[in-house]
N, C-alpha and C positions, 0 to 999 in steps of 0.2 A: 504494500500500500504506500509505496513511497515515491516521493517526488524528488527529482534532482533539479538542481538549478543549472540550466544551460548558460551559455555566456550572454553577452550583451543585453538586449532588451527583454529578457525573459520574465523579469519580475515587474512588468507594467500591469496595470489593471488589478484584478482581485488577488491572485497569487500566481505563481509561475508554474507552468507545466513544463517539464522537461522529460527526459527519459525517466520513466517511472519504474521503480523497482519494488517488487513485492515478493513475499515468500513464494507465492504461486506463479509469479511472473506477471508481466505486463500484458494487459489485454490488447488484442490487435487493434481494436477501435481507438484506444488511447494512443497507440503508436502512430496511427494514421493522423489523428488529430494533432499530435505534437509535430508531425512533419508538415502539416498544412499551416499551422499557426505558430509563429515564434513566441506568441504570448500564451503561456499555459499557466493554469492556476494550480500551483502546488497545494496550497491550502484547500482549494475547492475540491481537488481530487481526493484529498483526505476526508473532507466533510461529506463526500458522496461516493467514496471510493468503491464501495461494494458493487456498484453498477458496472465497474470496469474489470473486476476480477473474474476471469473465465470460469473456473470450477466452482460449483455450488458449495462444496465443502470448504474450499479456501475462503470463499466470501463469508460463510458463517463464522469460521475461525477468526477471520480478520475483524468482523463486526464485534465479536465477543471480546477481542483484545481491546479494541477502541472503547468499548463500553465498560471495560473492567474497572475504570476509575483509578487505574494505576499509572500515573504519568511516567514513572521511572521505567516501567516495562515498555511503554510506548516509545519513550525517547530512545531506548536502545535500538529500536527499529530504524529510527532516523539516522542514527550513527552508522549502522551497517549499510543502509541504502545509499547514503551520501559519501561514503568513504571513497576517496580518490577522485571526486568530481570537483569541478570548478566551484569556488566559493563555498566549499563544503562546510566550513566552520560557521560562517555567517548564516547560511541557510539553515543549518542545524539549530543555531540559536533561535532563529525565528520560529521554526517548527516546534522547538521546545517551549517557547513562550506561549504559543497558542495551546499546546498540549497541557501545560501546567495550569494555564488560565481556565481551560475547559474543564479541569478537574477541581477547580476551586483553590489551587495552591497559589495564592496571590503573591506572596513574597518571592517564591521561586520563579514565578512567571515574570515578575518585574526584573529579577536578576538576569534572566535570559534575554529579556528585551533590552536591557542595558548593554549586554554583550553584543547583541545584534546591532546596536546603534553605532558600534565601532567598526562594523564591517562594510564591505563594498556593496552589499545588497540593500542597505538601509534606505537610501533615497528612492529607489524603484519600488520598494515594498510598502509604499504608503497605505494602500488599501488593506494589506495584511495587518499592518500596525493598527489600523482603525478597528479591526475585529478584536485584537488583543486588548486594546485600550478600552473598548466598550465593555468587554467582559470584566476587566479589572475595576473600572469605575463603578459598574453595576454591583459587583460583589462586595467591594470594600473601598469606597471612595465617594466621589461626588456623583450622585445618581442623576442629577440634572445634566452634568457633563456627559455622562454615558448616553443620555438621550440625544444630546447634540452630536456626539461622535457617530451614533447610529444614523442620524439624519444626514450627516455629511457623507457617510458611506452609501446611503440610499441615493443621494443626488449625483454621485459620480457617473460619468458616461459609461455605458456598457462597452465592453471590449468587442473587437471583431471576433467572429467565431461562429460556430454552428448554433442553430436554434436551441438545441438541447442545453448546451453550455450556458447560453444566455438565460434560459429559463431557470437553470440551477442558481445562477448568480442572483437573479431577481429574487428567487425564493430565499436565498441566504440573507440578502439585504432586508427583506421583509421580516424574517424571523429575528434578526439582530435588533431591529427596531422594536419588535414586540417584546423581546427579552428586556431591553433597557427600560421600556415603559412599565413592564411588570414589576421590576425591582423598585421603580420609582412610584409604584401604585398609581399609575396614570394610564392603565390599559384602555384601549378603544375597541370598538366592535371588530371582530375578526382576528384579534390578537391571539386568543386562546387556541383557535383552530390552527393558526399559523405555527404556534409553538408546538402543538401536538404533532403536526405534520413533520416539522423539523426534527423532533425527538425520534420519530420513526425512520426518517430518511438520512439523517446526518449523524452517524455513530460517534464521531469524535466529540461533537458538542451535544450529544444526546442528553446527558445528565444536566447540563446547564439549562437546556430547553425544558427538561422535565421539571426542574425546580421553579423555573419561571412560570410554567403552566400551572403548577401547584399553587403558586402565589396568587395568580389571577383567579383560579378556582375558589380559593379561600375568600378572596376579596368579593367574589360574586356569590358567596354562600352556596357553593357546590362542593361540600366536603368529600363526598364519595368520588367525585372526579379528581379532586386533589390527591386523595389517598391512592387512586389508581396510578397516578404519576410517580408516586414514591415506591411502588411495588418493585421488589428486587434490588433496592439501592445497595451499593457496596458499603462496606464498613469503613466509613470515612475516617482518616486519621486526623489528629489535631491540626496538622498543617493545612487542611482543607476547610475553607469557609463553609462547605456543604454540610459539615458535621453540625454546626450551629443552625444552619437553615433547616436541616432535617428535624432537629429537635424542636425548633420553634413551630414549624408547620404541624408536627404531630400534636403539639399542645393545642393549637387552634382547632385542628380536626377533631380531637378528642372531646372538645366541648359539644360537638354535634353528634359524633359517633363515639360513644364511650369505649367500645371495644378496640378502637384504633390504636390506643396506646399499648394494648395487649399484643397486637399483631406486629406492630412496628416500633414501639417505643424502645425495645431492647436492642434494636438493630444498630443504634449509635450509642457510643459510650457517654 
């Protein structure tokens, strides 16, 4: 499920696609797309990578890994896939930033983002950075700033490319806006559905979208829907902001569904 950073203008637009390396190999369609367009979205490939992995079992294994909530395990994939490629260290730092942010590890994500800022891919990766910065501000920062970051992300021109890629980019931008508004408690009509779709289709950011959807559900007095979003949550460590989010959401849900704390309350320390 890996993306490599090719040379010169690969990191324009949402993220860069380059030769993509995954344990099961790169899908032929992704290879053709990379050949047709020098602008490929590394992060977008990760956020919807399962569509490009040929074998069904490899796709499932890949999705489970991305949804594991273990950024250390996932970051090891980036290191292996990017080894020996151009701009490997800077690209790995960017990928680690989004990975740790997507798992709620705010401090670690900021550390990797700082490392990426000293690399050659920093300027072309503006859209990638907006994704990371939106997540970080939403989880542990200025939530109004997260909303503004997401709005900037949504307003960027779409890259050249196939209709499918453009649809995925639009869906990602919509879901990032919905996530930022959820954590700011400013959700609008359609946000909950967008978050639920992103949770299903984008495994790397699945848990970030699930917690945002749970917040919107609680805000709209839909505790059962919120509880469904928390089903199967990993055992979040103290480094992850999701540990506190999970605990707080369970407390809110338990007020309406008393058994909620029994089923989920012990999942987080």
